KELUMTI-141548 format. One line per 5 residues: number of its first residue (from 1); for each residue x, y, z of N, C-alpha, C. Coordinates in steps of 0.001 Angstrom, whole numbers, plus 500000, padded with zeros to 6 digits. Last residue first. Layout:
! KELUMTI-141548
NUM = X:Y:Z:X:Y:Z:X:Y:Z  ...
This chain:
! KELUMTI-141548
393 = 487559:056527:782807:486826:057725:783267:486365:058537:782066  488565:054229:781668:488341:054234:783112:487625:055470:783609  488051:052094:778932:488156:053476:779396:487773:053509:780867  489606:048814:779143:488446:049701:779004:488805:051112:779445  492163:047308:777156:491644:047756:778457:490527:048765:778213
388 = 493602:044493:775405:492805:045713:775456:492305:046024:776865  495105:042326:774643:495669:043213:775664:494842:044494:775836  494215:040806:772524:494088:040236:773872:494606:041147:774979  492642:040557:769224:493467:041206:770236:493226:040619:771622  492941:039191:765917:492217:039329:767181:493175:039768:768289
383 = 492877:040187:762589:493736:039898:763738:492946:040168:765015  492028:039050:759345:491588:039673:760584:492492:039230:761734  494493:039341:756698:493482:038640:757470:493105:039459:758701  496991:039757:755346:495689:039940:754703:494608:039106:755389  499498:039918:756353:498929:038579:756224:497556:038580:755561
378 = 499998:042678:756275:500981:041744:755738:500359:040387:755439  497745:043750:757516:498070:044140:756142:499031:043149:755498  497936:042584:760047:496777:042306:759211:497070:042632:757749  500351:043719:760974:500239:042268:760776:499081:041920:759856  499724:046467:761114:500837:046000:760287:500701:044508:759976
373 = 497533:046340:762889:497383:046956:761562:498481:046449:760633  498729:045227:765140:497731:044439:764413:497477:045013:763024  500296:047331:766032:500949:046104:765555:499993:045241:764739  498193:049082:766770:499192:049465:765766:499849:048223:765170  496996:047539:768795:496239:047827:767571:497184:048238:766450
368 = 499067:047570:770646:498609:046288:770130:497811:046480:768847  499181:050261:771270:500268:049702:770468:499904:048336:769915  496860:050374:772850:496922:051127:771590:498013:050571:770686  497700:048753:774974:496536:048361:774173:496511:049098:772841  499839:050272:775958:500084:048922:775443:498936:048468:774555
363 = 498421:052506:776876:499370:052641:775776:499706:051309:775143  497023:051274:778966:496285:051900:777867:497193:052039:776646  499204:050566:780521:498380:049493:779954:497460:050017:778855  500229:053080:781275:501013:052185:780437:500195:051072:779810  497361:055354:781021:498526:054754:781662:499243:053789:780723
358 = 495406:057439:780807:496241:057016:779679:497530:056385:780219  494490:057811:783442:493615:057211:782435:494423:056658:781265  495747:057288:786507:496179:057755:785189:495318:057054:784143  493991:058242:789518:494403:057252:788513:494827:057921:787214  495519:060410:791980:494423:060086:791077:494894:059060:790048
353 = 497246:061426:793931:497022:059986:793849:495787:059631:793024  498044:064035:793887:496752:063745:794517:496348:062276:794435  500612:063949:792724:500355:064809:793880:499094:064413:794628  500485:062020:790639:501602:062030:791578:501252:062783:792859  498057:062595:789314:498356:061242:789775:499426:061242:790854
348 = 498247:065280:788697:497154:064834:789565:497419:063441:790125  500485:065113:786957:500548:065901:788185:499479:065429:789167  499450:063627:784830:500509:063046:785651:500629:063793:786975  497520:065478:783930:497113:064136:784333:498182:063481:785208  499070:067724:783276:498061:067817:784328:497668:066441:784846
343 = 500668:066699:781214:501295:067239:782418:500298:067282:783572  498666:066015:779359:499515:064984:779937:500170:065461:781228  497611:068558:778774:496748:067537:779369:497568:066430:780016  499823:069886:777576:499248:070367:778832:498443:069265:779528  500614:069044:775075:501278:068459:776226:500680:068851:777562
338 = 500014:072080:773457:500306:070651:773297:501067:070150:774514  497872:074360:775255:499125:074019:774576:499310:072512:774479  494389:074687:774491:495432:074370:775461:496707:074042:774693  491855:077246:773689:492711:076081:773432:493679:075811:774580  488907:076101:775479:490246:075936:774920:490742:077244:774377
333 = 485758:074363:775841:486762:075352:776256:488116:075069:775608  483280:073894:773462:484358:073213:774175:485396:074264:774566  479723:073944:772849:481036:074583:772982:482013:073751:773790  477860:072484:770555:478203:072249:771949:479607:072820:772152  475329:073474:768315:476730:073501:768687:476882:073286:770192
328 = 472885:071559:766453:473275:072557:767444:474736:072378:767833  470228:070736:764354:471688:070873:764459:471992:071896:765537  467776:068864:762598:468180:069610:763785:469701:069602:763925  466881:067322:760490:467711:068478:760198:468105:069306:761401  465543:065136:761646:464787:066168:760929:465591:067457:760742
323 = 467714:064451:764476:466646:064087:763548:466058:065332:762871  470976:066136:764645:469897:065292:765122:468882:064956:764052  474268:066662:765046:473271:066610:763985:472183:065618:764417  476358:068706:766858:475461:067556:766975:474388:067666:765908  479682:069696:766922:478391:069880:766258:477603:068584:766380
318 = 481846:070965:769370:481221:069772:768812:479912:070170:768142  483773:073672:768802:483619:072580:769750:483112:071320:769098  484201:075537:766846:483908:076022:768195:483753:074910:769217  484760:074168:764456:485648:075245:764887:485410:075721:766314  484039:070707:765456:483792:071905:764656:484733:073007:765132
313 = 483690:067127:765447:484367:068351:765872:484057:069489:764910  480413:065560:765567:481724:065780:764958:482355:067033:765537  477866:063163:765909:478691:064172:766561:480000:064304:765811  474520:062424:765139:475911:062297:764720:476679:063452:765352  471856:060966:767113:472630:062102:766600:473984:061644:766086
308 = 470602:058736:768132:469793:059933:767930:470578:061130:767419  472481:056685:768214:471121:056375:767763:470320:057622:767435  475570:058112:766925:474742:057506:767963:473320:057322:767437  478673:058318:765561:477263:058198:765206:476516:057434:766289  481251:060487:765500:480669:059444:766343:479175:059429:766079
303 = 483841:061380:763404:482388:061372:763560:481994:060191:764430  486557:063374:762632:486075:062314:763507:484573:062452:763674  488911:064321:760343:487465:064313:760587:487111:063110:761451  492026:065601:761495:491161:065119:760436:489703:065245:760819  492282:066401:764348:493146:065488:763622:492291:064844:762545
298 = 491565:069834:764978:491093:068471:764725:492114:067656:763944  493015:071698:767443:493091:071464:766011:492642:070036:765727  490758:072888:769876:491859:072000:769528:491834:071776:768037  489148:075160:770076:489547:074441:771273:490678:073453:771047  489178:078152:768796:489490:076819:768289:490004:075998:769459
293 = 486888:080756:768571:487720:079932:769433:487948:078589:768768  485733:082141:766481:486007:082857:767723:486944:082072:768633  486268:082300:763131:486229:081354:764240:486630:082081:765514  486645:084243:761230:485278:083967:761650:485170:082980:762781  489483:082774:759829:488620:083952:759892:487205:083545:760275
288 = 491046:080270:761941:490537:080766:760673:489635:081973:760874  493480:081138:764535:492293:080437:764040:491832:081010:762716  497093:081224:763909:495840:081773:764416:494648:081001:763882  499509:078662:764714:498821:079502:763754:497521:080034:764352  501879:078843:767450:500749:078218:766757:500066:079191:765817
283 = 504951:078798:768041:504105:079864:767519:502939:079267:766747  505898:076344:768989:506082:077553:769788:505156:078666:769340  505805:074031:767435:504823:074184:768486:504906:075474:769274  509042:074480:766449:507977:073485:766537:507075:073745:767732  511193:076079:765947:509911:076751:766160:508762:075778:766332
278 = 513404:074406:765719:513524:075631:766497:512196:076291:766802  512918:072296:763990:512939:072049:765427:512809:073347:766219  513268:073048:761390:511915:073075:761913:511870:072895:763430  515938:072584:760993:515487:073973:760985:514075:074102:761527  516023:069811:760966:516616:070518:762097:516138:071962:762160
273 = 514838:069388:758466:514174:068906:759672:514706:069647:760894  516818:070450:756817:515483:071046:756834:514730:070654:758098  518869:068639:757395:519058:070057:757711:517711:070784:757751  517780:066319:756359:517966:066404:757805:518192:067851:758229  517890:066939:753658:516592:066765:754291:516708:066879:755811
268 = 520624:066937:753258:519882:068182:753091:518514:068105:753755  521122:064218:753752:521764:065235:754586:521012:066566:754498  519677:062963:751731:519309:062713:753121:519894:063777:754035  518903:065193:748963:519761:064252:749676:519309:064103:751120  516078:065197:746856:516825:065884:747899:517654:064868:748683
263 = 514432:063937:745012:515867:063882:744803:516692:064602:745842  511705:066139:745263:512201:064872:744746:513710:064959:744535  511545:068069:748263:511557:067969:746805:512145:066634:746387  509525:068105:751061:510769:067612:750490:510640:067475:748977  508074:071182:752101:507938:069794:751707:509188:069375:750955
258 = 507828:073468:754721:508627:073000:753601:508351:071528:753350  504641:074927:755382:505794:074162:755810:506519:073594:754598  502431:076076:754201:503575:076922:754468:504797:076163:754961  500186:073938:755734:500370:074987:754739:501566:075851:755123  499628:071812:757522:500979:071997:757028:501170:073072:755986
253 = 497021:071484:758415:497850:070292:758248:499149:070568:757505  495486:073803:758642:496004:073173:759844:497016:072075:759578  495120:074734:755968:495323:075644:757091:496001:074963:758267  494613:073118:753779:495984:073518:754040:496190:074304:755299  491346:074244:753165:492407:073323:752833:493766:073901:753135
248 = 488845:074887:754995:490055:075626:754665:491187:074642:754398  486667:073809:756193:486490:074396:754876:487691:075175:754408  486887:072522:758598:486931:073975:758606:486668:074615:757249  486460:069798:757989:486032:070348:759274:485930:071860:759247  487340:069322:755418:486134:068649:755879:485586:069265:757163
243 = 489726:070674:755164:488573:071147:754382:487276:070546:754916  491522:069182:756580:490939:070331:757270:489793:070942:756479  492579:067246:754898:491369:066911:755648:490762:068099:756373  493624:067723:751722:493812:068239:753071:492526:068056:753861  495227:065626:749328:494010:066256:749845:494279:066672:751275
238 = 497790:064778:748841:496944:065138:747717:495712:065920:748151  499637:063870:750805:499465:065289:750545:498584:065681:749390  500189:061404:751860:500813:061759:750577:500436:063140:750066  499211:060105:754039:500210:061131:754274:500858:061633:753010  496039:059094:754951:496981:059236:753841:497924:060374:754161
233 = 493904:056947:756756:494969:057957:756786:495754:057920:755485  491096:055913:758552:491680:056109:757220:492740:057192:757338  489339:053685:760459:490422:054668:760509:491037:054718:759117  486108:052838:761655:487096:052872:760587:488110:053966:760858  484229:050548:763678:484931:051822:763512:485868:051712:762323
228 = 481306:049031:765214:482362:049114:764198:482994:050504:764160  480377:047319:768137:480451:048628:767483:481583:048642:766462  480458:044925:769556:479987:044889:768178:480027:046216:767451  481663:045001:771970:480195:045062:771975:479601:045087:770574  484360:045009:771286:483801:043813:771911:482276:043812:771900
223 = 484689:046605:768026:484768:046570:769478:484080:045326:770025  486595:046365:765166:485333:045956:765774:485538:045891:767285  487958:048387:762576:488014:047879:763942:486626:047426:764367  489738:048678:759657:488404:048412:760195:488566:047773:761563  491829:050984:758005:491660:050012:759086:490193:049905:759488
218 = 494202:051897:755650:492768:051824:755924:492570:050701:756939  496991:054084:755068:496391:052839:755554:494891:053015:755733  500155:055349:753933:498692:055388:753958:498185:054053:754483  502807:054907:753904:502390:056302:754039:500889:056453:754077  505211:052571:754902:503795:052839:754631:503447:054302:754892
213 = 508387:053441:753397:507599:053028:754559:506127:053281:754241  510368:054647:751613:510060:053211:751661:509397:052727:752950  510230:056851:749469:509911:056960:750895:509433:055569:751310  510596:056020:746933:511678:056817:747499:511449:057110:748981  508248:054809:746251:509330:053932:746700:510529:054715:747209
208 = 505151:055637:747069:506355:056306:746578:507549:055530:747119  503147:054256:748236:502895:054752:746891:504107:055460:746283  502366:051755:750222:503555:052549:749908:503416:052975:748458  499776:051023:752556:500203:051298:751180:501496:052101:751164  497804:048508:754317:498699:049662:754262:499165:049856:752824
203 = 494751:047378:755672:495701:047366:754567:496528:048639:754634  493108:045397:758236:493721:046609:757690:494519:046320:756430  491163:044622:760968:491454:044232:759579:491953:045479:758885  490983:043554:764330:491468:044553:763377:491613:043900:762009  488917:043139:767297:489698:042671:766160:489992:043810:765203
198 = 488056:044395:769708:488065:042925:769587:488992:042464:768476  488863:046979:771894:488828:046553:770494:488959:045030:770435  487788:048779:774317:487965:047337:774123:487785:046931:772663  487293:051596:774490:488616:051030:774721:488828:049608:774281  485077:053166:773943:485131:052465:775216:486400:051697:775492
193 = 484969:054784:771704:484310:053478:771642:484381:052672:772920  486512:057010:772375:485086:057192:772092:484345:055860:772181  489010:055759:772734:488429:056571:773799:486928:056733:773597  489421:054510:770233:489299:053694:771445:488649:054487:772565  489612:056752:768563:488533:055787:768363:488333:054927:769606
188 = 491913:058025:769630:490641:058730:769482:489482:057741:769435  493846:055997:769416:493462:056508:770732:492125:057241:770683  493939:055807:766617:493543:054648:767420:493103:055093:768805  494883:058330:765893:493536:057923:765509:493045:056729:766324  497477:058305:767105:496522:059391:767320:495100:058901:767073
183 = 498706:055980:766060:498348:056052:767481:497387:057186:767814  499169:056593:763252:498000:055799:763662:497703:055868:765154  501663:057954:763070:500406:058691:763002:499193:057904:763496  503813:056197:763421:503951:057580:763868:502641:058366:763862  503148:053637:762495:503725:053802:763826:503621:055247:764323
178 = 502043:054371:759969:501302:053521:760906:501828:053718:762322  503899:055946:758555:502664:056553:759045:501932:055697:760069  507380:055465:759523:506209:055310:758670:504942:055782:759353  509341:053710:762054:509086:054757:761079:507853:054465:760244  510387:051980:763962:509092:052613:764206:508801:053764:763276
173 = 512665:050857:763045:512798:051801:764153:511487:052549:764433  511931:049393:760881:512447:048661:762034:512586:049555:763260  511308:051365:758993:510222:050618:759624:510695:049902:760887  512447:054448:758588:512988:053120:758840:511945:052339:759630  511878:057068:758500:511652:056325:757271:512238:054918:757356
168 = 512678:058035:760880:511262:058174:760569:510880:057451:759286  515420:057795:760897:514654:056774:761620:513159:056869:761345  516198:060135:759412:516353:058778:758857:515509:057730:759560  513585:062659:759628:514865:062111:760054:514979:060678:759531  511986:064539:757045:511974:063428:757984:513404:063051:758368
163 = 509993:067144:755818:511352:066691:756154:511318:065647:757264  507021:065759:754286:507677:066734:755139:509088:066243:755444  505920:063652:752939:506797:064543:752180:507324:065720:752996  504263:062343:754673:505361:061574:754101:506361:062464:753369  502269:064298:755308:503276:063861:756284:504476:063194:755624
158 = 500225:065912:754223:501444:065647:753438:502575:065089:754294  497070:064228:755057:498097:065243:755263:499254:065000:754292  493939:063229:756148:494791:063334:754963:495760:064498:755176  491885:061044:758077:492814:062170:758027:493691:062075:756779  489077:059933:759944:489769:059998:758658:490680:061223:758611
153 = 487278:057915:761863:488327:058925:762013:489189:058888:760756  484117:056945:763088:485017:057057:761940:486022:058173:762202  481998:054649:764757:482957:055749:764863:483830:055739:763617  478605:053720:765575:479848:053549:764833:480703:054795:765023  476689:053856:767655:476504:052909:766566:477752:052661:765752
148 = 475929:054298:771056:476914:054497:769999:476752:053428:768937  472557:054981:772034:473694:054070:771961:474622:054432:770807  471690:058444:772771:471420:057046:772484:472707:056241:772364  472486:060851:773619:472192:060740:772190:471888:059291:771788  473043:060536:776296:472031:061528:775913:471620:061412:774450
143 = 475058:058919:777172:473838:058270:776725:472761:059228:776263  477600:059639:777956:476470:060151:778732:475164:059439:778389  479412:058726:776085:479209:057913:777289:478014:058382:778118  479253:060837:774227:478852:059482:773836:478541:058652:775075  480259:062932:775772:478895:063004:775239:478386:061628:774843
138 = 482873:062039:776215:481965:062240:777349:480511:062257:776886  483869:062090:773598:483778:060816:774307:482825:060921:775499  483777:064847:773141:482985:063953:772310:482803:062601:772998  485638:065711:775041:484239:066109:775176:483339:065195:774350  487982:064605:774016:487522:064216:775351:486040:064553:775537
133 = 488114:065995:771598:487912:064545:771594:487418:064069:772951  488471:068670:772522:487371:068309:771640:487064:066823:771646  490836:068682:774198:489490:068936:774736:488350:068475:773843  493110:065871:773732:492687:067243:773499:491217:067437:773866  493831:063251:773893:493928:064034:775115:493429:065464:774947
128 = 493817:062146:771413:492700:061798:772288:492711:062602:773580  496155:062739:770103:495052:063676:769964:493866:063345:770867  499008:062069:772213:498043:061716:771175:496856:062659:771220  500905:062260:774231:501193:062893:772953:500270:062381:771853  501407:059280:776293:500759:060514:775851:501071:060934:774442
123 = 501168:057189:778793:501422:057105:777352:500677:058253:776678  502620:057352:781910:501547:057900:781077:501978:057838:779620  503295:055857:784953:503625:055861:783524:502425:056346:782742  504616:056308:788227:503503:056432:787287:504029:056490:785860  506425:053824:790139:506283:055144:789535:505135:055136:788534
118 = 507382:051435:791359:506356:052246:791998:506231:053654:791462  509029:049609:790227:509664:050704:790958:508665:051711:791524  507171:047863:789029:508176:047350:789963:508748:048462:790835  505779:049548:787288:505063:048917:788405:506047:048406:789457  507825:050204:785519:507182:051267:786290:506392:050706:787468
113 = 508440:047639:784492:509454:048422:785201:508810:049496:786069  506028:046865:783251:506569:046079:784362:507576:046889:785174  505814:048798:781212:504775:048692:782242:505327:047974:783467  508127:048134:779742:507967:049467:780318:506942:049451:781453  507558:045528:778922:508725:045765:779779:508626:047136:780455
108 = 505365:046037:777266:505180:045240:778476:506344:045420:779441  506647:047489:775220:505591:048113:776024:505389:047357:777336  508345:045497:774204:508903:046709:774801:507885:047400:775693  506429:043706:773232:507335:043277:774294:507956:044489:774983  505291:045192:771162:504499:044905:772353:505386:044462:773511
103 = 507525:047717:769774:506977:046362:769883:506149:046208:771150  508065:050433:769958:507954:049839:768629:507303:048463:768686  506114:052536:772167:507353:051848:771798:507141:051260:770412  504094:054483:772066:504702:054125:773346:506050:053432:773134  504656:056748:769333:504060:055553:769895:504777:055185:771175
98 = 503964:059312:771851:503541:058228:770961:504594:057987:769890  506094:059913:774726:505379:060335:773525:504991:059117:772693  505635:059289:778141:506320:058903:776910:505466:059304:775720  506321:060250:781394:505421:060462:780264:506211:060091:779015  507051:058869:784560:507348:058910:783125:506122:059289:782299
93 = 508889:059365:787632:507642:059147:786913:507884:059448:785430  511870:057823:788714:511242:058990:788100:509924:058568:787459  513595:055862:789747:512427:056315:790532:511860:057650:790039  515397:054768:788115:515881:055878:788946:514736:056555:789695  513825:053011:786755:514854:052445:787637:515469:053506:788545
88 = 512387:054837:785185:511715:054105:786266:512719:053546:787260  514395:055602:783366:513806:056587:784273:513137:055904:785461  514814:053161:782051:515908:053797:782777:515378:054816:783786  512340:052864:780827:512756:051898:781843:513886:052471:782695  512469:055026:779027:511412:054962:780040:511797:054007:781168
83 = 514680:054355:777441:514709:055575:778241:513643:055565:779332  513868:051906:776261:515082:051988:777061:515106:053200:777967  511494:052753:774894:511470:051727:775940:512687:051839:776848  512357:054775:773021:511383:055039:774077:511475:054029:775217  513926:054332:770847:514621:054570:772113:513654:054720:773288
78 = 512380:054181:768621:513076:052956:769013:513854:053110:770316  511445:056885:768312:510568:055798:768765:511310:054581:769305  513588:059484:769646:513080:058643:768555:512400:057383:769076  512261:061123:772665:513342:060686:771792:512770:059882:770618  510887:062078:774822:510528:062579:773496:511646:062274:772501
73 = 509744:061464:777887:510590:060829:776882:510092:061249:775504  509817:063401:780660:509041:063205:779432:510015:062667:778390  510051:062531:784119:510657:062806:782816:509608:062652:781718  510111:063768:787497:509451:063061:786395:510149:063421:785100  511803:065065:789224:510822:064137:789782:510202:063243:788715
68 = 515049:066288:789510:514020:065837:788579:513119:064821:789272  517286:066774:790988:516415:067915:790722:515271:067577:789772  519017:064686:791106:518100:064843:792244:517114:065989:792050  519635:062791:788152:519574:064110:788781:518601:064140:789957  519608:060476:786738:520280:060449:788043:520132:061757:788807
63 = 518461:061188:784354:517676:060362:785280:518309:060273:786658  520606:062542:783130:519413:063279:783559:518632:062483:784591  522289:060364:782614:522733:061447:783499:521545:062248:784013  520680:058924:780817:521010:058339:782118:521480:059406:783100  520594:060502:778531:519369:060321:779311:519686:059793:780702
58 = 523327:062780:778049:522756:061438:778030:521513:061396:778901  524147:065339:778339:524357:064743:777024:523837:063312:776949  522174:067768:780028:522922:066518:780047:523026:065972:778636  521555:070666:782028:521616:070010:780723:522546:068800:780796  519302:072468:784151:520464:071603:783988:520411:070934:782614
53 = 517880:075628:782983:517889:074352:783684:519195:073604:783475  517410:077994:781641:518312:078015:782767:518383:076724:783550  515851:078467:779418:515201:077970:780634:516107:077940:781855  517385:079592:777326:515957:079895:777420:515378:079582:778793  519989:078634:777698:519754:080080:777586:518294:080424:777827
48 = 519509:075879:777699:520048:076518:778899:519825:078022:778869  518660:075476:775062:517753:075209:776179:518225:075932:777440  521036:076088:773721:519846:076906:773494:518840:076717:774628  522656:074018:774668:523025:075417:774916:521821:076335:774758  521326:071799:773644:521392:071991:775090:521753:073427:775440
43 = 521794:072155:770940:520412:072145:771423:520367:072377:772928  524567:071912:770882:523967:073188:770503:522514:073288:770967  525055:069220:771597:525414:070308:772516:524746:071636:772176  522937:066595:771193:523467:067742:770449:523773:068882:771410  521645:064677:772581:523000:064339:772146:523662:065501:771422
38 = 519995:065773:775573:520032:065619:774122:521471:065303:773741  517913:066649:778287:518998:065822:777770:518867:065711:776261  517138:069052:780827:516936:068485:779488:518154:067672:779108  515388:070366:783702:516522:069717:783047:516132:069226:781664  513141:071536:784769:514416:071794:785440:515622:071201:784731
33 = 510237:072916:784454:511147:072178:783585:512561:072479:784059  507650:072590:786710:508906:073281:786441:509785:072382:785579  504202:073059:787238:505249:072262:786604:506486:073138:786417  502119:074617:787985:502650:073703:788994:503732:072784:788450  501260:076190:785822:501648:076846:787079:502293:075933:788109
28 = 502412:075990:782526:501718:075259:783598:502181:075792:784957  504003:077347:780675:502792:077993:781155:502096:077262:782300  506232:075762:780040:506435:077149:780449:505205:077727:781138  505136:073342:779225:506012:073388:780394:506129:074807:780936  503781:074304:776944:503029:073729:778069:503868:073731:779338
23 = 505956:075120:775362:504963:076101:775789:504165:075584:776986  507339:072728:774846:507928:073746:775708:506921:074770:776194  506568:070813:773092:505996:070734:774430:506406:071917:775312  508018:071040:770815:506598:071392:770720:505910:071383:772076  510457:069974:771516:510304:071427:771554:508845:071855:771440
18 = 509941:067221:771124:510233:067754:772442:510003:069248:772543  509510:067126:768338:508483:066683:769266:508694:067253:770655  511975:068112:767313:510721:068812:767044:509624:068439:768020  514252:067439:770070:513890:067521:768662:512574:068257:768496  515307:066979:772574:514963:068356:772207:514761:068497:770707
13 = 515155:064616:775026:514964:064808:773594:514481:066203:773283  513663:064538:777936:514676:063752:777229:514382:063832:775741  513199:066828:780418:512786:066509:779048:513920:065776:778347  512143:066638:783760:513252:066624:782832:512745:066182:781471  510248:068501:786161:510342:067632:784987:511705:067760:784320
8 = 508808:068664:789334:509972:069042:788519:510182:068013:787409  505925:069973:790580:506498:068744:790029:507602:069143:789055  505017:071626:793551:505612:071731:792219:506192:070379:791821  501984:072159:795375:503272:071488:795201:503737:071590:793753  500553:075411:795742:500494:074079:795153:501883:073473:795102
3 = 500057:077057:798747:500881:076990:797552:500890:075560:797025  497820:079080:800519:498168:077730:800082:498958:077783:798784  499006:081736:802558:498309:081323:801339:498793:079939:800919
């Protein structure tokens, strides 16, 4: 009987982001999680009990392991570039969580290192990889609904008031909603719009000085073909965007999760954050009453408006709104664990030599938009881009 080749992964970082990937590692039939690295011995001990893999107190030790073919970098944002380059130098393929890095120079160094050492680089952990968004992009590119006219992606959550690590509230280390949340929406809009953003005009906002990083932003994008798009995000928790898609405020964007009380010390907040690490992504919430299948949790409300229909995510897939009140549902298979799509895409690239759609240059282009949002808001002007790449499939 034919047996599929196995790709052995090492996970660098066992924080909330890293642990949210464990289900995908556990369930993928051709992936083996053979090692993990973290600076906390207790996190490594827990990993060893659960998975029996090798454990390391440094990323470099993991990258030297002969039992690892590829790594997933899930460390704090300001460490992504160093860890990805280190992995490439040890001839390991790389998946890096969003944002790809903090600066464009770091992204370019990551791309150069992976190309120099002949390894694959995938910029992942964004909502554009989920089935609903991929299907919406396919429908737009099919031309069945006419030419794309505009794209909107709006999201409201209590992100700024959830327990945060110190670096998540440090702009120099890639903290704040623009660096940590905008890559999701930018990837969504770029995937649907074809990838080639011409220019960005944006404003950011800090509404609570006790959380001294941008927690909200509004962005206007124009694609090379003239298609406009908007991205709106608020992390201040006043409104829940899941009401727009599911009619259930609070269900998907954090109901029941601990929010930080005013005046809580940094140490106490970090303890709350650490307590969330243990169950991050392991026990997903059930679908709302009456929903037979939830292919992917929508990241707010995304609408792609074409000449003959408006498309949006729904509890069962995609809803298409046509002329004269016509409306029909387009089912989307699912759900899939977080990280599954990235694992499959890298596996296909390494084992079957397929192209990586969300490769390092795609990630660089997304990070260019992130940087342009910050620059446009600071300088209050339109910013033109030069590192954009088109959707390849």
